[in-house]
GUMARDO-442084 format. One record per residue (C-alpha): chain; residue number from 1; x, y, z; residue in three letters. Coordinates in pm, 1 decimal, m for minus. Layout:
N
{pt "A"; NUM; {X; Y; Z}; "ALA"};
...
***
This chain:
79
{pt "A"; 1; {790.8; m436.0; m1423.6}; "MET"};
{pt "A"; 2; {871.5; m555.8; m1770.5}; "ALA"};
{pt "A"; 3; {1100.5; m464.3; m2054.5}; "GLU"};
{pt "A"; 4; {1094.0; m540.0; m2420.0}; "GLN"};
{pt "A"; 5; {1395.2; m716.7; m2568.9}; "ARG"};
{pt "A"; 6; {1345.2; m735.8; m2940.8}; "GLY"};
{pt "A"; 7; {1033.7; m944.9; m2999.6}; "GLN"};
{pt "A"; 8; {1022.7; m1064.8; m2637.4}; "ARG"};
{pt "A"; 9; {885.0; m911.4; m2319.4}; "ILE"};
{pt "A"; 10; {1078.4; m1000.1; m2004.7}; "VAL"};
{pt "A"; 11; {906.5; m961.3; m1668.2}; "PHE"};
{pt "A"; 12; {1088.7; m879.7; m1344.7}; "VAL"};
{pt "A"; 13; {1144.5; m1152.1; m1087.2}; "ARG"};
{pt "A"; 14; {866.6; m1222.2; m839.0}; "ASN"};
{pt "A"; 15; {620.2; m1017.8; m1042.4}; "LEU"};
{pt "A"; 16; {319.3; m1215.6; m920.5}; "LEU"};
{pt "A"; 17; {426.9; m1188.4; m556.1}; "ALA"};
{pt "A"; 18; {478.4; m814.0; m599.0}; "THR"};
{pt "A"; 19; {136.7; m765.7; m757.5}; "LEU"};
{pt "A"; 20; {m29.4; m987.2; m494.2}; "ARG"};
{pt "A"; 21; {135.5; m787.3; m216.9}; "GLY"};
{pt "A"; 22; {26.2; m455.2; m365.2}; "ARG"};
{pt "A"; 23; {m331.1; m575.4; m411.8}; "GLU"};
{pt "A"; 24; {m350.4; m711.5; m58.5}; "LEU"};
{pt "A"; 25; {m197.2; m395.3; 91.2}; "ALA"};
{pt "A"; 26; {m449.4; m175.2; m90.3}; "GLN"};
{pt "A"; 27; {m743.3; m395.4; 12.3}; "ALA"};
{pt "A"; 28; {m622.4; m394.6; 374.7}; "ALA"};
{pt "A"; 29; {m593.0; m16.3; 367.8}; "LYS"};
{pt "A"; 30; {m943.3; 22.6; 222.3}; "ASP"};
{pt "A"; 31; {m1095.1; m215.4; 478.6}; "ILE"};
{pt "A"; 32; {m913.4; m41.0; 766.6}; "ALA"};
{pt "A"; 33; {m1056.3; 295.2; 656.1}; "VAL"};
{pt "A"; 34; {m1403.7; 145.1; 611.1}; "GLU"};
{pt "A"; 35; {m1416.9; m43.7; 942.4}; "THR"};
{pt "A"; 36; {m1183.1; 152.1; 1167.4}; "GLY"};
{pt "A"; 37; {m999.7; m172.6; 1246.8}; "LEU"};
{pt "A"; 38; {m622.1; m195.0; 1234.6}; "GLU"};
{pt "A"; 39; {m467.5; m426.5; 975.2}; "HIS"};
{pt "A"; 40; {m232.9; m676.1; 1135.4}; "ARG"};
{pt "A"; 41; {m51.9; m885.8; 875.1}; "PRO"};
{pt "A"; 42; {12.6; m1253.1; 946.6}; "VAL"};
{pt "A"; 43; {308.0; m1451.7; 818.2}; "ALA"};
{pt "A"; 44; {236.1; m1752.7; 598.3}; "ASP"};
{pt "A"; 45; {171.5; m2062.7; 803.0}; "GLY"};
{pt "A"; 46; {96.6; m1875.3; 1126.4}; "ARG"};
{pt "A"; 47; {m222.7; m1944.7; 1318.2}; "GLY"};
{pt "A"; 48; {m484.6; m1675.5; 1362.7}; "VAL"};
{pt "A"; 49; {m782.6; m1630.6; 1591.1}; "ALA"};
{pt "A"; 50; {m1068.9; m1385.8; 1594.3}; "GLY"};
{pt "A"; 51; {m1431.7; m1331.7; 1508.0}; "ILE"};
{pt "A"; 52; {m1516.1; m1383.3; 1140.6}; "TYR"};
{pt "A"; 53; {m1650.8; m1062.9; 988.2}; "ARG"};
{pt "A"; 54; {m1653.4; m1127.0; 613.0}; "ARG"};
{pt "A"; 55; {m1467.2; m1274.5; 320.7}; "SER"};
{pt "A"; 56; {m1287.7; m1070.3; 56.7}; "VAL"};
{pt "A"; 57; {m1230.9; m1200.6; m294.0}; "MET"};
{pt "A"; 58; {m931.0; m1049.4; m470.6}; "LEU"};
{pt "A"; 59; {m762.3; m1141.8; m796.5}; "ALA"};
{pt "A"; 60; {m488.0; m1310.4; m591.8}; "SER"};
{pt "A"; 61; {m725.9; m1524.0; m387.3}; "GLY"};
{pt "A"; 62; {m986.0; m1535.7; m116.3}; "ARG"};
{pt "A"; 63; {m920.5; m1377.5; 222.8}; "TYR"};
{pt "A"; 64; {m1119.4; m1326.4; 542.2}; "VAL"};
{pt "A"; 65; {m1153.7; m1032.0; 775.7}; "VAL"};
{pt "A"; 66; {m1113.8; m1133.7; 1140.1}; "LEU"};
{pt "A"; 67; {m1183.8; m903.6; 1433.2}; "ASP"};
{pt "A"; 68; {m959.3; m990.9; 1727.1}; "ALA"};
{pt "A"; 69; {m1060.6; m683.1; 1930.5}; "SER"};
{pt "A"; 70; {m1364.7; m859.7; 2078.5}; "GLN"};
{pt "A"; 71; {m1200.3; m1196.2; 2113.9}; "CYS"};
{pt "A"; 72; {m1187.8; m1363.0; 2457.7}; "ARG"};
{pt "A"; 73; {m847.8; m1362.8; 2635.9}; "PRO"};
{pt "A"; 74; {m781.9; m1729.4; 2556.2}; "GLU"};
{pt "A"; 75; {m849.2; m1653.7; 2190.4}; "CYS"};
{pt "A"; 76; {m593.5; m1370.5; 2190.6}; "ARG"};
{pt "A"; 77; {m323.1; m1590.4; 2338.9}; "SER"};
{pt "A"; 78; {m347.4; m1813.8; 2030.3}; "ALA"};
{pt "A"; 79; {m229.7; m1527.9; 1806.2}; "MET"};
***
């Protein structure tokens, strides 16, 4: 992810996005194992609907766990 060039260290492009993605993927995997719920990623800017279960604080930011499995039909159509 980085290489040393003389006295300088040069990081690869999109390093923060890569690390954020890895952290989020691992947290999602851990939560899926813990809860038995399937992780369904959402694209940036997309709306979501579901029942709030908990918040998760990671180094890359704060996230919430939503459970859409018990959501009413009109709630599901919003996803």
